[in-house]
C-alpha positions as CSV (number, residue, x, y, z in Angstrom):
1,M,-136.1,-81.2,-125.5
2,D,-136.4,-85.0,-125.8
3,I,-140.1,-85.0,-124.9
4,L,-140.8,-82.4,-127.5
5,Q,-139.2,-84.6,-130.2
6,Q,-141.4,-87.5,-129.0
7,L,-144.5,-85.5,-129.1
8,L,-143.7,-84.3,-132.6
9,A,-143.0,-87.8,-133.7
10,V,-146.4,-89.0,-132.4
11,A,-148.2,-86.0,-134.0
12,A,-146.5,-86.8,-137.3
13,V,-147.5,-90.5,-137.2
14,L,-151.1,-89.6,-136.3
15,G,-151.2,-87.0,-139.1
16,A,-149.9,-89.5,-141.6
17,L,-152.5,-92.0,-140.5
18,C,-155.3,-89.5,-140.8
19,A,-154.1,-88.5,-144.3
20,L,-153.9,-92.2,-145.3
21,I,-157.5,-92.8,-144.1
22,A,-158.7,-89.8,-146.0
23,V,-157.1,-91.1,-149.2
24,F,-158.6,-94.5,-148.7
25,K,-162.1,-93.1,-148.1
26,R,-161.8,-90.9,-151.2
27,K,-160.7,-93.8,-153.4
28,G,-163.5,-96.0,-152.0
29,W,-161.2,-98.5,-150.4
30,A,-162.5,-97.8,-146.9
31,R,-165.9,-97.1,-145.5
32,V,-167.1,-96.0,-142.1
33,N,-169.9,-98.2,-140.9
34,L,-171.6,-96.3,-138.1
35,R,-175.1,-97.3,-136.9
36,R,-177.6,-94.8,-138.3
37,P,-181.1,-94.1,-137.1
38,H,-183.9,-96.1,-138.9
39,D,-184.2,-95.0,-142.5
40,P,-187.4,-96.3,-144.2
41,A,-185.6,-96.2,-147.6
42,R,-183.1,-98.9,-146.4
43,R,-184.0,-102.4,-147.6
44,L,-181.6,-104.3,-145.3
45,E,-181.1,-103.5,-141.7
46,V,-179.7,-105.4,-138.6
47,I,-182.3,-104.8,-135.9
48,D,-180.6,-106.8,-133.1
49,R,-178.0,-109.4,-132.4
50,L,-177.6,-111.8,-129.5
51,V,-174.3,-113.7,-128.9
52,L,-175.0,-117.1,-127.4
53,T,-171.4,-118.4,-127.3
54,P,-168.1,-117.2,-128.8
55,H,-169.1,-119.1,-132.0
56,H,-172.9,-119.0,-132.0
57,S,-175.3,-116.0,-132.3
58,V,-178.7,-115.1,-133.5
59,H,-179.5,-112.0,-135.6
60,L,-182.8,-110.3,-136.2
61,I,-182.7,-108.7,-139.7
62,R,-185.3,-106.6,-141.6
63,L,-185.2,-107.2,-145.3
64,A,-187.7,-104.9,-147.1
65,D,-191.0,-105.9,-145.6
66,R,-189.8,-109.1,-143.9
67,T,-188.2,-109.9,-140.6
68,L,-185.7,-112.7,-140.5
69,L,-184.3,-114.5,-137.5
70,I,-180.9,-116.1,-138.5
71,G,-178.8,-118.4,-136.5
72,L,-175.0,-118.3,-137.1
73,S,-172.6,-121.0,-136.1
74,P,-169.2,-122.4,-137.3
75,N,-171.3,-124.8,-139.6
76,G,-173.0,-121.9,-141.4
77,C,-176.1,-119.9,-141.0
78,N,-179.7,-121.0,-140.8
79,L,-183.0,-119.2,-141.3
80,L,-184.9,-119.8,-138.1
81,E,-188.0,-117.7,-138.7
82,S,-189.4,-115.3,-141.3
83,T,-192.3,-113.0,-140.5
84,P,-193.8,-109.7,-141.9
85,A,-191.9,-106.7,-140.5
86,V,-194.6,-105.3,-138.3
87,G,-194.1,-103.9,-134.8
88,I,-190.6,-105.4,-134.2
89,L,-188.5,-102.2,-134.2
90,P,-186.7,-101.3,-131.0
91,P,-188.1,-98.4,-128.9
92,G,-187.2,-95.1,-130.4
93,L,-187.0,-96.4,-133.9
94,E,-190.7,-96.7,-134.6
95,R,-192.0,-95.0,-137.8
């Protein structure tokens, strides 16, 4: 009988959490940010990211018709390279 009460309590907490998330999504207070396949209509897209150290990384970003290589560090971010966005998409995402 005791295990049944514990299972019901866990189910009630999970149900309340799901209901709260549904309310937040409906109100626009929460968004699910899942990676989607390449959509040509999107103007901004993270193509790849490489973590160099816990505080340093480089990001390859497509912005409209440009590809940007950005370096991030505790001091800020720096544009390292900017080129036309041609032939840099990962395998499987080519147009």
